[in-house]
C-alpha positions, 0 to 999 in steps of 0.5 A, spaced: 276 727 876 273 730 870 279 729 866 279 722 868 272 720 867 272 723 860 278 719 858 283 725 856 290 726 858 291 731 863 297 734 860 293 735 854 288 739 859 294 743 862 295 745 855 288 747 853 288 751 860 294 755 858 291 756 851 284 759 854 288 763 859 292 766 853 285 768 849 282 771 855 288 775 856 286 779 850 281 785 851 276 788 845 282 793 843 286 787 841 292 788 847 294 783 852 293 784 859 296 780 864 295 780 872 299 777 877 294 772 879 294 769 872 302 768 872 301 765 878 296 760 876 300 758 870 306 756 874 302 752 878 299 748 872 306 747 869 308 744 876 303 739 875 306 732 874 302 725 873 307 720 875 303 714 876 296 711 874 291 706 878 285 703 875 280 698 878 276 693 875 271 697 873 276 702 869 279 696 866 272 693 863 270 700 861 277 703 858 281 697 856 286 701 852 287 706 857 295 707 859 297 707 866 299 713 871 304 713 876 303 717 882 296 719 886 290 723 883 290 730 883 284 734 883 284 740 878 285 747 880 280 752 877 284 759 876 280 766 876 282 769 869 282 776 873 278 783 870 278 784 863 274 788 858 267 786 855 267 793 851 272 797 850 273 804 848 271 807 841 274 813 837 269 819 837 268 825 832 266 831 836 263 838 834 266 844 837 263 847 843 258 840 844 259 835 849 263 828 847 263 821 851 267 815 852 264 809 855 267 802 856 265 796 860 269 791 865 267 784 867 267 786 874 263 792 878 268 792 883 274 794 880 276 801 879 280 805 873 284 811 871 283 815 865 289 818 861 289 823 855 296 823 851 299 819 857 297 824 862 292 822 868 285 826 867 282 829 874 274 831 874 274 838 873 270 844 869 272 840 862 271 833 864 266 829 868 268 821 870 263 817 872 262 809 874 255 805 874 257 798 876 262 795 871 261 801 866 266 807 866 264 814 863 268 820 861 264 826 859 268 832 855 263 837 857 264 842 852 269 840 847 275 845 844 280 844 839 285 842 844 281 836 847 283 832 841 288 826 842 288 819 845 285 817 851 286 811 855 283 807 861 286 802 865 284 797 870 287 792 874 293 792 869 289 792 863 287 798 858 283 800 852 285 806 848 281 811 843 282 817 839 277 823 839 277 828 833 274 835 835 271 838 828 268 845 827 263 844 821 258 849 819 252 850 824 245 854 824 242 857 830 236 853 832 231 859 832 234 862 826 233 855 822 226 855 825 224 862 822 228 860 816 224 854 814 217 857 815 214 859 807 215 866 805 209 869 802 209 875 797 205 878 792 207 878 785 212 884 783 214 884 790 221 882 793 222 876 797 228 876 803 231 870 806 237 871 811 240 865 816 246 866 821 251 860 822 257 859 825 263 854 823 271 854 821 272 858 816 273 859 810 265 857 809 262 856 802 255 859 801 251 857 795 243 858 794 239 854 790 231 854 787 228 848 785 235 845 785 238 850 780 244 854 783 242 862 784 247 867 781 247 874 782 243 878 776 238 883 776 233 880 780 237 876 784 242 879 790 246 874 794 250 877 800 255 873 804 259 874 810 263 870 816 256 869 820 250 870 816 248 870 808 242 874 805 238 872 799 234 878 795 229 876 790 226 882 786 220 883 783 218 876 784 213 872 779 209 866 779 214 862 776 219 864 781 215 859 786 218 853 789 223 850 794 229 855 796 235 852 799 242 854 802 248 850 803 254 851 807 260 847 807 267 847 810 273 842 811 269 839 817 263 838 813 257 841 810 249 843 812 243 845 808 236 848 810 230 849 806 225 854 805 219 855 801 217 861 796 210 862 795 208 868 790 201 870 790 197 873 784 190 873 781 188 867 777 188 865 770 181 865 766 177 859 767 178 853 762 173 852 756 170 850 752 164 849 756 160 843 756 152 843 755 149 838 760 142 840 759 139 844 754 131 844 754 125 849 753 126 851 760 133 851 762 140 851 760 145 847 764 153 847 762 160 846 766 167 848 765 174 847 768 177 851 773 183 856 772 189 852 770 193 857 775 189 859 781 194 864 783 196 861 790 189 862 793 183 858 792 177 860 787 172 863 792 166 865 786 165 865 779 162 872 776 157 870 770 155 875 765 150 873 759 148 875 752 142 874 748 145 872 741 143 878 736 144 883 742 150 888 744 148 888 751 151 883 757 147 882 763 150 880 769 147 874 772 151 875 779 156 871 783 156 863 784 160 859 789 166 856 786 163 850 783 165 850 775 157 849 773 151 853 772 144 852 771 140 858 767 133 857 768 131 864 765 131 862 758 126 863 752 125 857 748 129 857 741 133 863 743 141 862 743 145 865 749 153 866 750 156 867 757 162 870 760 165 867 766 171 870 771 174 867 777 175 870 783 180 869 789 182 873 795 188 876 790 183 879 785 179 877 779 181 873 772 180 875 765 174 873 762 172 866 758 167 866 753 163 860 751 160 858 745 153 859 743 148 855 746 140 854 744 135 853 749 129 848 747 132 844 741 129 837 740 135 833 741 132 826 743 136 821 747 140 815 743 138 808 744 140 804 750 144 798 750 140 791 750 137 789 756 140 783 760 137 778 763 138 778 771 134 772 773 127 768 771 122 765 774 115 762 772 111 769 774 117 774 774 123 776 769 128 781 772 132 785 767 137 791 767 140 796 762 145 801 762 143 809 760 144 811 753 151 814 751 147 820 748 142 823 752 140 829 747 143 834 751 138 834 757 137 829 763 133 823 762 126 823 765 125 815 765 125 809 761 119 805 757 120 797 757 117 793 752 116 785 751 115 781 745 113 773 745 117 769 741 114 768 734 110 774 734 111 781 731 107 785 736 111 789 742 107 790 748 108 796 753 110 793 760 109 800 763 105 806 761 107 813 759 105 816 766 109 811 770 116 812 767 121 807 770 126 811 774 131 806 775 135 802 770 132 795 772 125 792 772 121 786 774 116 784 769 111 780 772 106 780 766 108 773 763 106 766 762 109 760 765 114 756 760 113 762 754 119 765 751 120 773 751 125 778 749 125 785 751 127 792 749 128 799 752 127 806 750 129 813 754 125 819 755 128 826 756 125 833 756 125 833 748 121 826 748 122 819 747 128 816 744 130 810 740 129 803 742 135 799 744 136 792 740 132 786 743 135 782 749 136 775 748 130 770 749 129 768 756 123 763 758 119 765 764 120 759 768 124 757 775 131 756 775 134 750 771 138 745 774 145 744 772 146 738 767 149 732 768 156 729 765 158 729 758 159 722 756 163 718 750 169 723 751 174 722 746 180 724 741 178 723 734 184 727 731 191 730 733 197 733 730 203 737 733 199 743 734 192 741 735 187 735 737 180 734 736 175 732 741 168 729 741 163 727 746 155 725 747 151 731 750 148 729 757 141 726 758 135 730 760 132 727 767 127 732 770 127 734 777 134 731 777 138 735 771 136 739 765 138 739 758 145 742 757 145 749 754 153 749 751 160 746 753 166 749 756 173 745 754 178 746 759 186 743 758 191 743 763 199 741 761 202 735 765 207 740 769 201 745 771 196 744 776 191 749 774 186 748 768 185 753 763 179 754 759 180 754 751 173 757 749 170 764 752 163 763 749 159 757 749 160 751 744 153 749 742 156 743 738 159 736 741 166 737 738 171 742 739 178 743 736 184 745 741 189 749 738 196 752 740 199 746 743 206 744 744 209 739 740 210 732 743 207 735 750 202 732 755 196 735 756 190 733 761 183 735 757 176 735 760 169 738 758 164 741 762 156 742 760 153 748 762 146 751 762 142 757 766 142 753 772 150 752 773 155 747 770 156 740 771 161 736 774 167 735 769 168 729 764 176 728 764 179 723 759 182 717 763 189 718 760 193 724 758 193 726 751 200 727 747 200 733 742 202 729 736 199 726 730 196 719 729 201 714 728 203 713 721 208 708 718 213 711 714 212 712 707 217 715 701 213 720 697 218 721 691 217 716 686 222 719 682 228 717 686 234 714 683 236 707 685 243 708 681 247 714 680 254 715 677 258 721 679 265 724 677 270 724 682 271 731 685 264 733 684 258 733 690 254 727 691 247 729 693 241 724 695 234 727 697 229 723 700 222 725 701 217 721 706 211 722 711 211 719 717 207 720 724 210 721 729 217 724 727 221 718 725 228 717 727 232 717 720 239 713 719 243 713 713 248 707 712 253 706 707 254 698 705 250 697 712 255 701 716 253 708 718 256 713 714 263 717 715 263 724 719 265 727 712 258 726 710 253 731 711 246 729 713 240 734 713 234 732 716 227 737 716 220 735 717 218 730 711 225 731 708 232 728 709 238 729 705 245 726 704 251 730 701 258 729 700 261 736 698 267 733 694 266 725 692 272 720 692 272 713 689 272 710 696 265 713 696 262 708 691 257 704 695 250 702 696 247 708 701 241 706 704 236 710 708 232 708 714 226 711 717 223 708 723 218 710 728 213 707 733 208 705 727 214 701 723 220 703 718 221 703 711 228 703 707 231 705 700 237 704 697 241 708 692 247 705 689 252 711 688 258 709 683 264 715 684 269 714 678 272 718 672 274 717 665 278 711 665 286 710 663 288 707 657 290 699 657 297 697 657 301 695 651 298 691 646 301 684 643 298 680 637 299 672 637 298 669 630 297 661 632 291 659 627 291 662 620 286 667 618 286 669 626 289 674 630 289 674 638 289 681 641 292 681 648 293 687 652 295 689 659 289 691 664 288 698 665 290 701 672 282 703 673 280 695 673 281 694 680 277 700 682 272 699 677 268 693 677 264 695 671 270 697 667 270 693 660 274 694 653 273 695 646 277 692 640 277 696 633 281 694 627 283 698 621 284 694 614 290 697 610 284 696 604 280 701 608 280 708 611 275 707 617 276 703 623 271 698 625 269 695 632 270 688 632 269 687 640 266 691 645 264 690 653 270 685 654 271 684 661 278 680 660 284 682 657 284 678 650 280 677 644 281 673 637 279 676 631 277 672 625 277 673 618 284 676 617 285 676 610 293 674 607 297 680 604 293 685 608 296 690 614 292 690 620 292 695 626 288 694 632 286 699 638 284 697 645 279 702 649 277 702 656 270 704 657 266 705 664 260 709 666 263 715 665 266 715 658 272 712 654 279 712 655 285 714 650 286 708 645 292 703 646 295 701 639 298 695 637 304 693 632 302 692 625 300 685 623 301 683 616 301 676 612 303 674 605 301 669 601 305 663 600 304 663 592 303 669 589 300 669 582 301 676 580 303 683 583 299 689 584 303 695 584 299 702 586 301 708 582 304 714 586 299 719 587 302 727 587 298 731 591 295 737 588 295 744 592 288 747 591 290 753 595 289 760 592 289 767 595 283 771 595 280 774 589 274 778 587 271 775 581 265 779 582 266 786 585 262 791 588 258 796 583 256 803 584 249 804 588 244 810 588 238 808 593 232 812 594 232 815 601 228 811 606 228 804 602 233 798 602 239 798 599 242 791 597 250 790 595 253 784 593 260 781 590 263 774 589 270 772 592 274 766 591 280 763 595 282 757 599 282 757 605 276 761 605 278 768 607 275 772 613 270 778 610 270 785 613 266 791 611 268 798 612 264 805 611 268 810 610 274 806 613 270 804 619 268 797 620 261 796 620 261 788 621 258 789 628 253 795 626 246 793 627 243 797 622 247 793 616 245 785 615 251 782 613 252 775 610 257 770 607 254 764 603 259 760 599 263 766 597 257 770 595 258 776 600 252 781 601 250 787 605 243 790 606 242 797 609 235 797 612 233 804 611 237 808 607 239 815 610 243 821 609 248 818 614 249 812 610 252 816 604 259 814 603 265 809 600 263 802 602 269 797 602 269 789 603 276 786 605 277 779 604 284 776 608 287 770 609 294 767 610 295 767 603 294 774 601 289 780 601 284 783 596 279 789 597 273 792 593 270 798 594 263 802 591 260 809 593 253 809 595 249 815 593 242 817 596 236 821 592 229 823 593 227 821 586 222 815 586 225 808 584 223 802 582 220 797 588 224 793 592 222 786 588 224 789 581 231 792 584 232 785 587 231 781 581 235 786 577 241 785 582 240 777 581 241 778 574 247 782 574 250 777 579 248 771 575 251 774 569 258 775 573 258 768 575 256 765 569 262 768 566 267 765 571 270 758 569 272 757 577 270 750 580 268 754 586 263 758 582 260 752 580 255 751 586 253 758 586 251 758 578 247 752 580 244 756 586 242 762 582 239 758 576 234 755 581 232 762 583 230 764 576 223 764 576 217 768 573 215 774 577 208 772 576 208 765 579 208 764 586 214 758 585 221 757 582 222 754 576 228 750 575 231 751 568 237 746 569 241 742 574 249 742 573 255 741 578 261 742 573 259 744 567 259 750 562 255 756 563 248 756 562 243 761 559 236 762 562 231 763 556 223 764 556 224 770 560 218 775 560 220 783 559 220 787 565 
């Protein structure tokens, strides 16, 4: 009936029941258990067959698509699944001679079961105990042995569950021995410590001893005994350093175990630790303290033994023993005396070594230092409560009390609040001797056994009046300036309304990021002014800002800006700042194109580069930074020619700038040139365009001509943008040559030559015959017309050598000293002017002696001239006289030469002939190609 109400197919229910039955037949061990009842139920289910189906009116209305059944309805049969395991057996690991237990649970408490070991039935005896508690069945092995290992099985109602037991024999300690071993072993220093422990377990057993996790091995102070049932550790002559944890570890193939004990070595304590600290030093007592011994020897300090020596004496006075507190107050002292103390620590194990203090003087005048400035706790019309802290320096004695003083604002007189015989013992005081509405400041000084110390700094001024009321809200809060990292706030102070709100003493500025819920204060100290700069903002972040007024009565309600603030500068329209930007540039093809533009704008603008009003190609690199943008074409091509524009745009507006870039190269020459003579006296020059004309709209042409009567080319037309030009003034009877050049912004091409153009006269009255010319060969091999002369120069003076050489073409001159070239030596000044070769030795020395050779070489031959330089110490004429002497010799040599090449030299030397007494040269004659010239009117010397 349930299947019919749910509208399900009964055949499907049968298959589902079969699946559920098969699932229920599996227990916790994964094995299938089948009973006779379950097999019978399966057969009954398979015999069920639906032959017909009836439906009523309600059925048709509810299930219009239901199929019809054949035969009558049959009620479902509930099948009992039988007994099964709720909890099966689990594998057990047991220890030898210890009990072990198997437990399982059935679904029925009325079912009995049977236990098996290795296929043999188990019966209860001295070794096994079988119990049943309802549905729970237990098998207990009372005392496990090695033969009890194996597979155990429990069967009930045709179902079974199995498990394995493994019996092991790990190392084990006896409980009594283990309890005794774990108790600490205490020995005195120098004595022996023994640790011994019995154990059982499967052999072999590895035994290891440890002290503070460090393995112990046999040595002079350590002896380890090992046997099959026990192990013994002997530590000889124990010291304090041997104290610590003692551990034994046992291990075999079945497991491991460990036990821990403690070793305590007792010894006398070490000496107390110094230096001693003087707590009080006065005319009546010396109080000092020290530190306990670093090592008390394992026993607490019971007493301290103190001895005293007066400085200057050799005897020590035993003061006695004091309780184990590391401090002492000696009242039996004399004013101005110095004392030294020896201290020993006493424990149950003995007395320590002595610790000796430094010298301590009784009765020294050490006044306390200044205390911290007093703090105002509260103020009223008739009372001001203040407090202070103790001075850092007490002067070596205890503080007896304090003296407090007050002073009115504007006055120079300090008034004592308490008398000397009424010292203030506590560090606070209520000053009641005040006048209402007056402003006061306070200072305090400490007094010790030596006397009055220094006064502290004055406190803040405070009014003697009842507490103020909190101020009101600030008004007119606004942002006056901002940037990416800061903003400037201004406001108006709140109004002062008596009995309602008092005047503000200062202000706090708080800020909150838009994504955060907590406010944080920007200033830790009060702001007195009504403006503040908030720094450390994140660029373009949103912030909420508020200002709180405060005074002694409290804080006002916060005044908040109505809208959030954006961390950015005030809007500024983009503007270009580089006024030297080029609007036109020419670049050779293959070179890089770089356009840098500087601008200022706020907020950060959007920058876009366009080429001919189209976004630039991907091969163009754009680099943008704060206030700068750069366009870079690493290797330009002719196709990169165009107008490049930059568009800088933000919220405040936009600005654009354009630069025309022309990428070109040296133009190629025009094509063939043709000449047409249609009109007498004119020639029309026609040429084919240059291949670059289509790619360069700024390409133009220049036409030049050469007249047969002239030797130079003249330009007849330039900046021509067409391919022909008519040349006028063509004279008959002359030959003309024409050249056409292509020209652009980068340069000029090679010329294109025209054919020869010649026109003859129709009527020829006479004929001009040009005589043939015979070329004259002026070339000649190098020849020295003035050789080098012998030179003897004083040591340390200059030496000037010169000679004259002729040759065409001009020869190459090389100077040698002792056959080594000196052309590149900086110690010699070498020159060659119109064939006059000279060399100047700056400072003549012994190393400059030797043979000097000058060599003149050309393609037509080689010539040499040599001389010898000697150095002497004798005085010589001045360098100016020597210079005039050399010039005279050189001039005489030149005037004897009739060579055409020597003519300019003769004229130059004639110009240099001057009177040494004059300050200027006196020209004697001018000539170009003339006979030798003699200079007269020279003065002797």
